[in-house]
C-alpha positions in Angstrom: 55.5 66.8 74.2 57.8 65.4 77.4 54.9 64.2 78.8 55.9 60.3 78.7 55.9 56.8 79.4 58.8 55.9 82.2 61.1 53.4 81.5 63.9 54.1 83.7 65.0 52.4 86.7 64.7 54.2 90.3 67.9 54.2 92.7 67.6 52.2 95.4 71.4 52.2 96.7 72.9 54.2 99.1 73.4 57.9 99.6 77.1 57.3 98.0 75.4 56.3 94.5 72.9 59.2 94.7 74.4 62.0 92.2 71.9 64.2 91.7 70.1 66.5 94.4 67.1 69.2 93.9 67.4 73.0 94.7 65.0 74.6 97.0 64.7 78.2 97.8 63.0 79.4 101.3 59.7 80.6 101.7 57.5 82.0 104.3 56.4 78.4 105.8 58.8 76.2 104.1 61.2 76.1 100.9 59.8 75.9 97.0 61.8 73.2 94.6 63.9 74.7 91.7 66.5 73.1 89.0 68.6 69.9 89.5 72.4 70.1 90.3 74.9 68.0 90.8 78.2 68.1 92.2 81.7 68.5 91.1 85.3 68.3 93.0 86.6 72.0 92.5 90.1 73.3 94.4 88.0 75.6 97.0 87.5 75.6 100.8 84.2 73.0 100.7 86.2 71.0 97.8 83.5 70.6 95.7 81.1 73.2 93.8 77.0 72.2 92.5 76.6 73.0 89.1 72.9 73.5 87.6 71.1 74.8 84.5 70.6 78.2 84.1 67.4 77.9 82.6 66.2 75.7 85.7 67.1 78.4 88.0 65.0 81.9 88.5 68.3 84.3 88.8 65.7 87.2 90.6 64.4 84.8 92.7 68.2 83.3 93.8 68.9 87.4 94.4 65.5 88.1 96.3 65.9 84.8 99.0 69.6 85.7 99.3 70.1 81.7 99.7 69.4 77.9 97.9 69.4 74.6 100.2 70.6 71.4 98.0 68.3 68.4 98.9 68.4 64.8 98.1 64.8 63.7 96.9 62.7 61.1 98.7 64.1 61.5 101.8 64.5 65.6 101.8 68.2 65.5 103.1 70.1 68.4 102.9 73.4 67.9 101.2 74.7 71.6 100.3 73.8 75.1 101.2 75.0 78.0 98.7 74.2 81.7 98.7 77.4 82.8 96.3 78.0 81.9 92.3 81.7 80.4 92.4 81.9 81.3 88.7 80.4 84.3 86.1 76.9 82.7 86.0 75.7 81.3 82.6 72.6 82.3 80.6 69.8 80.0 79.6 70.6 78.8 75.7 66.9 79.8 74.8 68.3 83.8 75.1 69.6 85.8 72.2 73.0 84.3 71.3 73.2 81.9 74.0 73.7 77.9 73.3 73.3 74.7 75.3 77.1 75.1 76.2 77.1 78.5 78.2 74.0 76.9 80.1 75.1 76.8 83.5 75.5 78.0 86.7 78.2 77.1 89.0 77.5 77.6 92.7 79.9 78.2 95.8 79.3 75.8 98.9 79.4 76.8 102.4 80.8 73.3 103.0 81.5 70.2 101.6 78.8 68.1 100.3 77.3 65.3 102.3 75.7 61.8 102.0 76.1 62.7 97.8 78.3 61.5 95.0 80.9 64.3 93.9 81.7 63.7 90.2 84.7 64.1 88.5 84.7 66.0 84.8 85.7 64.1 81.9 88.9 64.9 80.3 87.7 64.4 76.3 84.4 65.4 74.3 81.9 62.4 74.0 82.0 60.7 70.3 79.2 59.8 67.8 78.1 56.0 68.8 79.5 56.2 72.7 77.0 55.5 75.6 75.8 57.0 78.2 73.9 57.5 81.5 72.0 60.0 82.4 70.9 60.5 86.5 67.6 62.3 87.5 64.9 63.1 90.1 62.0 61.3 89.0 58.5 63.2 89.0 56.8 61.2 91.4 59.9 61.8 94.2 58.9 58.4 95.6 63.0 58.1 95.1 66.1 59.7 95.4 67.4 58.9 92.1 66.2 57.4 88.3 69.1 56.9 85.5 67.9 56.3 81.9 70.8 55.2 79.1 71.8 56.7 75.7 73.6 56.8 72.6 75.6 59.7 70.9 74.4 60.7 67.5 75.6 64.0 67.1 78.2 66.0 68.4 78.8 69.9 67.4 80.9 72.9 69.5 78.4 74.2 71.3 75.9 71.2 71.6 76.0 67.0 71.9 72.2 65.1 70.9 72.2 62.0 72.5 69.1 59.6 71.6 67.4 57.7 74.6 66.8 54.0 75.0 63.1 55.2 75.6 60.5 57.7 76.4 61.0 59.7 79.5 59.5 61.9 81.6 62.1 64.4 81.8 60.4 67.1 83.6 62.4 69.0 86.8 65.5 66.7 84.4 67.2 70.1 83.8 70.7 70.8 84.9 71.2 66.7 85.4 74.4 65.3 84.9 75.1 63.1 82.0 77.7 60.6 82.6 80.6 58.6 79.8 79.5 54.9 80.6 83.1 53.5 80.3 84.8 55.6 83.3 81.5 57.4 85.0 82.8 60.9 84.8 80.4 64.0 83.6 80.2 64.8 80.0 77.6 67.3 80.0 74.2 69.2 81.8 70.8 67.6 79.9 69.0 70.8 78.5 66.6 69.9 76.0 64.6 67.3 74.4 62.6 67.3 71.5 60.9 63.7 70.2 62.3 62.4 66.8 61.0 59.4 64.6 62.4 56.9 66.3 62.5 58.1 70.4 63.5 60.6 72.6 66.7 62.8 71.6 68.2 65.3 74.0 70.6 67.7 74.1 73.3 68.4 76.2 75.7 71.3 77.1 79.8 69.9 77.2 80.9 69.9 80.4 84.3 71.8 78.8 82.0 75.1 79.4 81.7 74.5 83.2 85.3 73.7 83.6 86.7 76.9 82.2 84.0 78.6 84.3 85.7 76.8 87.2 89.1 78.1 86.3 87.5 81.5 86.3 86.6 81.8 89.7 85.0 84.7 91.1 86.5 87.1 93.5 89.4 84.4 93.9 87.6 81.7 94.9 85.6 83.6 97.4 82.6 84.2 95.2 80.0 86.7 94.9 76.5 86.7 96.4 73.4 86.0 94.5 72.5 89.6 95.3 75.2 91.3 92.2 73.2 89.3 89.5 70.4 90.9 90.2 68.1 92.3 87.2 70.1 96.0 87.4 73.5 95.2 88.6 77.0 95.9 86.9 77.0 94.1 83.9 80.8 92.7 85.2 78.9 90.8 87.9 80.2 93.3 90.4 77.9 93.9 93.8 75.4 96.4 93.5 73.4 96.4 96.8 70.6 98.4 95.3 67.8 95.5 94.8 66.1 95.6 90.8 62.4 94.8 90.4 61.4 91.5 89.2 61.3 91.8 85.1 57.1 91.7 84.4 57.5 89.2 81.5 59.8 86.5 81.1 61.8 86.0 77.7 59.4 84.0 75.2 60.9 80.2 74.6 61.2 78.5 71.1 58.7 75.7 70.4 61.5 73.3 69.5 63.8 72.3 71.0 61.9 72.1 74.1 63.7 72.4 77.4 63.2 69.7 79.4 64.2 71.6 82.8 61.3 73.6 84.1 60.8 73.4 87.7 58.3 71.1 89.2 55.0 72.9 88.3 53.6 72.9 91.7 54.3 75.8 93.3 54.8 77.1 96.7 54.2 80.9 98.1 56.3 83.7 96.8 59.7 83.7 98.7 60.5 86.4 101.0 62.2 89.3 98.7 65.4 91.0 100.0 65.0 94.6 101.3 65.6 97.2 98.9 68.1 99.7 99.7 67.2 103.0 100.7 68.8 106.4 99.6 68.9 110.4 100.8 70.6 112.5 97.8 74.0 110.9 97.9 73.5 108.3 101.6 72.4 104.9 100.4 71.4 101.7 102.7 70.7 98.5 102.7 69.9 95.5 104.8 71.5 92.1 103.2 70.5 89.6 106.5 67.8 88.2 107.2 65.6 88.6 104.3 61.9 90.3 105.0 59.6 88.0 106.3 61.7 85.7 107.9 61.2 83.8 111.0 64.4 84.3 114.1 64.3 82.5 116.9 67.2 83.2 118.9 66.4 84.6 122.6 69.5 86.9 122.6 68.2 88.6 119.9 68.1 89.0 116.1 71.5 89.3 113.7 70.9 91.7 111.0 73.7 92.9 108.9 73.9 95.3 105.7 76.0 98.5 103.9 75.7 102.1 104.0 77.8 104.3 101.7 77.8 108.4 101.3 79.0 108.3 97.4 77.3 109.3 94.3 76.5 106.1 92.1 75.6 102.8 93.6 77.1 100.6 96.2 80.7 100.2 95.5 83.7 98.1 96.0 87.2 98.9 98.0 90.4 98.0 97.7 92.2 98.8 100.6 96.1 99.0 101.0 97.4 98.8 104.5 100.8 100.6 104.6 102.8 100.2 107.5 105.9 101.8 108.9 108.5 99.4 109.9 111.7 101.4 110.6 113.9 100.9 113.6 111.7 103.4 115.4 108.8 101.6 115.9 110.4 99.4 118.4 109.9 101.9 121.2 107.3 101.0 123.4 103.7 102.4 123.4 103.3 102.9 127.5 100.2 100.1 127.3 99.9 96.0 127.5 99.1 96.4 123.4 99.9 92.4 122.9 97.8 91.6 126.8 100.0 89.6 128.4 99.8 91.5 131.7 103.7 93.1 131.0 103.9 96.8 130.2 106.9 97.0 127.9 109.3 100.2 128.6 112.7 101.4 126.8 115.7 99.3 126.8 118.4 101.4 126.8 121.9 100.5 125.8 125.4 101.2 127.8 126.3 104.1 126.6 125.0 106.3 129.1 121.7 105.8 128.9 121.8 106.9 125.0 121.5 104.2 123.1 117.7 102.7 122.8 117.5 99.8 121.8 113.5 99.4 121.9 110.6 97.9 124.0 111.6 95.2 127.0 108.3 94.1 125.6 108.8 93.7 121.7 104.8 93.1 122.2 104.0 96.6 123.4 106.2 97.8 120.6 105.0 101.1 118.4 105.0 98.2 115.4 102.7 96.1 117.5 100.1 98.8 117.9 100.0 99.6 113.8 99.4 95.6 113.7 96.7 95.1 116.0 95.0 98.4 114.8 95.9 96.7 110.7 93.9 93.6 112.6 91.4 95.6 114.4 90.3 97.0 111.0 90.5 93.6 109.3 88.1 92.0 111.4 84.8 94.9 110.4 85.6 94.8 106.8 83.5 92.6 105.0 85.4 91.0 102.2 82.5 90.4 99.7 82.8 93.7 99.4 86.2 94.9 100.0 89.7 93.5 98.9 92.9 94.5 101.3 96.2 94.6 100.9 99.4 94.7 102.9 102.4 97.0 102.1 105.7 98.0 104.7 108.3 100.7 104.2 111.6 101.6 105.9 114.6 101.6 104.0 118.6 101.4 103.8 120.7 103.3 101.6 123.0 101.5 99.9 126.6 103.6 100.1 127.7 105.6 96.4 128.7 108.8 95.6 125.7 111.0 95.3 127.5 113.6 93.1 127.1 117.2 92.9 124.6 119.1 93.6 123.0 116.2 96.2 121.6 113.2 93.9 119.8 110.6 95.6 121.3 107.7 96.6 120.4 103.9 95.7 117.7 102.4 98.7 117.2 98.3 99.0 113.8 97.0 99.7 112.5 100.5 100.5 108.8 99.2 100.5 107.7 95.9 100.3 104.5 93.9 99.2 103.6 91.6 102.3 100.5 90.7 101.0 98.6 91.6 97.4 94.3 93.4 97.4 92.6 89.7 98.5 89.1 89.3 99.4 90.5 86.3 101.5 91.6 87.8 104.8 93.4 84.8 106.7 96.3 85.8 103.7 96.6 89.1 105.3 96.7 87.9 109.2 99.4 85.8 108.2 101.2 88.6 106.5 101.2 90.5 109.5 102.2 88.0 111.8 105.6 87.5 109.6 106.2 91.7 109.8 105.4 90.9 113.3 108.7 88.4 113.2 110.2 90.3 111.2 110.2 93.2 113.5 111.3 96.7 113.1 114.7 97.9 110.8 115.8 100.6 108.9 115.0 104.6 108.0 111.7 106.0 106.9 111.1 106.0 103.5 107.5 107.0 103.1 107.6 108.2 99.6 108.4 104.4 98.6 106.0 103.2 100.5 103.2 105.6 99.0 104.0 104.2 95.8 104.2 100.9 96.1 100.5 101.0 97.8 99.2 103.1 94.0 101.2 100.7 91.9 99.5 97.9 93.6 96.0 99.3 93.6 96.1 100.3 90.4 98.2 97.0 88.9 100.9 98.6 87.3 104.3 96.7 86.1 105.8 95.0 89.1 102.3 94.9 91.0 101.4 91.4 92.4 97.7 92.6 92.6 95.1 92.0 90.1 93.5 95.6 89.7 90.0 96.3 89.8 89.1 99.1 87.6 85.8 99.7 89.6 86.9 99.2 93.1 87.2 102.8 95.6 91.4 102.6 95.8 91.8 103.6 99.5 95.2 103.5 101.6 95.7 103.5 105.3 99.1 105.2 106.1 100.7 104.3 109.2 103.9 106.3 110.5 105.5 107.0 113.8 107.9 109.7 112.4 109.4 112.0 109.3 111.0 110.8 106.1 114.5 110.3 106.4 115.0 109.1 102.6 115.1 108.8 99.9 117.9 112.0 100.6 119.7 111.4 103.8 120.4 114.1 105.5 117.9 116.3 103.3 114.9 116.7 105.2 113.0 119.1 102.5 114.0 116.9 99.7 113.0 114.2 101.6 109.3 115.9 102.0 109.0 116.9 98.4 109.7 113.3 97.2 106.3 112.2 99.7 104.4 114.8 98.1 105.0 114.4 94.4 104.3 110.3 95.6 100.9 111.5 96.7 100.2 113.4 93.5 100.9 110.4 91.8 98.5 108.7 94.0 96.1 111.6 93.8 95.7 111.4 89.6 95.5 107.7 90.0 92.5 108.2 92.1 94.1 107.0 95.2 92.7 108.5 98.8 95.0 108.5 101.5 94.2 108.6 105.3 97.2 108.9 107.3 97.9 108.7 111.0 100.6 109.9 112.4 101.3 108.1 115.3 103.2 109.6 119.0 105.5 112.6 119.3 108.0 112.9 116.9 105.8 112.7 114.1 103.9 115.0 115.4 107.0 117.4 115.6 106.9 117.5 112.0 103.9 115.9 110.5 104.0 117.9 107.4 104.0 114.7 105.1 100.9 113.1 107.0 99.3 116.0 107.0 99.5 116.9 103.2 99.5 113.1 102.0 95.9 113.4 102.8 95.1 116.9 102.0 96.3 116.3 98.3 94.2 113.2 98.1 91.5 114.1 100.1 92.1 112.0 102.4 91.9 112.7 106.4 94.4 113.2 108.4 94.8 111.6 112.2 96.5 112.5 114.9 97.7 109.9 117.5 99.7 111.5 120.2 99.8 108.5 122.3 100.3 105.4 120.8 98.8 102.8 122.5 95.2 104.6 121.4 95.9 103.8 117.9 93.7 100.7 117.8 90.7 102.7 119.2 91.5 105.7 116.9 91.0 103.3 113.7 87.7 102.2 115.2 86.4 105.3 113.9 88.1 104.9 110.5 85.2 105.4 107.4 86.4 105.5 104.1 82.7 105.1 103.2 81.7 108.2 104.8 79.1 107.0 107.3 79.5 108.5 110.8 76.7 106.0 112.8 74.5 103.6 111.7 71.3 102.9 114.4 69.3 100.2 114.5 65.9 100.4 116.4 63.1 98.0 116.9 60.1 99.8 116.1 57.2 97.3 117.6 59.3 97.1 121.0 60.6 100.8 120.7 63.6 99.4 121.8 67.3 100.0 120.3 69.7 96.9 119.3 71.7 95.7 122.4 74.7 95.8 119.8 75.4 97.6 116.7 79.0 97.5 115.2 80.0 99.8 112.2 83.0 99.4 110.1 85.4 101.3 107.6 83.9 100.0 104.7 80.6 101.2 105.4 79.6 97.7 106.5 77.7 97.6 109.8 75.8 94.8 111.5 73.9 94.5 115.0 72.1 92.7 117.4 68.4 93.8 118.1 65.9 92.6 120.4 62.6 91.1 119.4 59.1 90.8 120.5 56.7 87.7 120.0 55.3 87.8 116.6 55.7 90.3 114.1 58.7 92.9 114.4 59.3 95.7 112.6 63.4 97.1 112.4 64.4 100.4 110.8 68.0 100.9 110.0 69.0 104.4 109.5 72.3 105.2 108.6 73.9 109.4 108.7 76.7 110.1 106.6 79.6 112.6 107.4 77.3 115.7 105.8 75.0 115.1 108.0 72.4 113.7 105.4 70.5 110.5 107.1 68.3 107.9 105.2 66.3 104.5 106.7 65.5 101.2 105.7 63.0 98.8 107.6 62.7 94.6 107.9 59.8 92.9 108.8 60.6 89.7 111.1 58.7 87.4 112.9 60.3 85.7 116.6 59.6 82.6 117.2 61.1 81.1 120.2 63.9 78.4 119.6 62.7 78.9 115.6 65.7 77.6 113.4 67.0 81.0 111.8 67.5 82.0 108.6 71.1 80.5 107.4 73.9 83.2 108.1 76.6 83.4 105.2 80.2 82.4 106.0 81.1 85.6 105.9 78.9 87.5 108.5 79.5 84.3 110.8 82.3 86.2 113.2 80.4 89.4 113.1 77.5 87.7 114.6 79.9 85.7 117.3 81.0 89.0 118.2 78.2 90.8 118.8 77.1 88.0 121.3 80.1 87.7 123.1 79.8 91.7 124.0 76.0 91.3 124.9 77.2 88.5 127.0 79.8 90.9 128.9 77.5 93.5 129.0 74.4 91.2 130.8 77.4 89.7 133.2 78.4 92.9 133.9 75.1 94.2 135.3 76.1 97.6 134.0 74.5 98.1 130.3 73.6 101.9 130.4 76.5 103.0 132.5 79.1 101.4 130.6 77.3 102.8 127.2 77.6 106.3 128.6 81.3 106.5 129.8 82.1 104.7 126.4 80.2 107.5 124.7 82.1 109.9 126.8 85.6 108.2 126.2 84.4 108.3 122.5 83.7 112.4 122.8 87.0 113.4 124.7 88.9 111.1 122.0 87.6 113.1 119.5 88.2 116.2 121.1 91.7 115.7 121.7 92.5 114.2 118.2 90.8 117.8 116.8 93.1 119.7 119.1 96.1 117.6 117.6 95.0 118.0 114.5 95.1 122.2 114.3 98.2 121.7 116.4 99.9 119.3 113.7 98.8 121.9 110.7 100.2 125.1 112.4 103.6 122.9 113.1 103.4 121.8 109.5 102.7 125.5 108.3 105.9 126.2 110.4 107.6 123.7 108.7 106.7 124.5 105.5 108.1 128.4 106.3 111.4 127.0 107.5 112.4 124.8 104.7 110.6 127.2 102.0 109.0 124.1 100.7 107.9 124.8 96.9 107.1 121.9 94.6 108.8 121.5 91.9 107.2 121.0 88.7 106.8 117.0 88.4 109.1 115.0 85.8 107.5 112.9 83.7 107.8 108.9 84.8 109.7 110.6 88.3 109.4 107.6 90.8 110.3 107.8 94.3 111.0 104.3 94.7 
């Protein structure tokens, strides 16, 4: 029995000496205490991670509430906040096949911990007889920290056993840090305790298990939401946005050793439950934020976010490769002020009777600039928790060589380049786009190389710099303003065949290509862009006016979602703002009434099927709302800014009607251009007498 007399001394020192905190899960009207944690230095954005024992936290409860707050004992000061696991969670030691060494959770933090000591892991294992110090939170809650000493009695690979200096009440100490007495570095986590003839013996999980976990961060260090690890989620921890029911029973724990880290016995009311995904056939819709039964207080409206997907099976992850044409022709002006500098670029002509085209007088208004602006617009709407993005550029310059008889292809230098590998860190992609813009247009148009390079990266084949995800949906967004002019310089039909063979390779690899033909030249001979989309079951989008590309990409959806509607059923009013993104993520700003509000989200798929989900929110003016995950803060701010613009203009309904009419007109124009492009592609096919040659094993257009 662990309810023994306390002999350790409570800490009375300043916050810089406190090294352990308690997890608190949000519940209606308060919070529920959970396991103890400490903070280890780590090379991520917050500079540290929180570490606790897996058996001290209820994984299903974490998934249900979506976040955990870490507080110091006694004064209740918040020192950290998390909504994601930094690395794959460990397992409670009492589970079959588990051990004390693997009983840990590593939490990714939203900000650097404050008012608490950040520890360093030990660089060598403990030895028998070595002295240790254990920090924990006293069960009476009167002080922030207590300490008890001990000596190492036994060292095994999976655990270390320590004899304490005296009896102790260790309730709630599970996951507390065990420090080497000589240098103060963390040697392990307190996991279990059992009495011996002379004293109390505790078992600790060696810190090397945690260190190994930190070296394998999820999603490049971004971490994955707690919901990804709920019961019923994919075994690899990839996000499944379909909430699972709570388990009916918990695994029985052995009588010895007894875990010392049970959460405090006094329970608060049950926490708010996450809203499970609703489905209708292949359509699924999920409300991710805020949790059901949350209290909101923003007078501008409640921020709501989630995801919808119209595909068979569970919610999916996406890998998206942006493929941008950087050939010389993309220096042409679009006719609009793409960069917003107040100047519209015009064609810059050379001295040869006006026949030499040298691009735009304002490079910021070029077709390349429009491609980059469209890529940025797409990027701003995607969700890094479920979608990785990479960047490939293509152009190409033939190298002088003897093509020999029958027109064999010359070698091509730097036909396609991976500017950024697949990553959830969109800042890296933005920087890559900056580099492409600064480098500017150059060369000819090697479309086949662009398709092949994207396929290589998405699959992680030889030569790729991206790490493959075999479970992801693989998407290419392909932008070009012309027709292929390489790898067979001067042989149009051979260049088209090269593109179609590359598209067939992509299709066999499960890659879907959505192509954009930009401007008159691309639409005059569109067979390559039309067919690469058709072969891979993607969408072909004609963009007659290059300046409209940024607006056209707003309609892209590789999640097959046509529309998302959000309505406050209590007020009988639609959301102020709703934005639906290409990967099916959506967010909205919803008007609220005092008290209870029932919010309904309805998604419509491309095939016309619909599915709805509701969430109950409580509006209390000026109340502190639920924590907004880092990934959603920018999206919330964009909605608030758009709402402010609407209010200032005082023409909300008029602008909505005008915007809808503009969208309808643009959609009609796209359909007309699509039909015309298909007709021209048919004529072009006949003119070129184009028939695909049987593919040769291992053939590549690079």
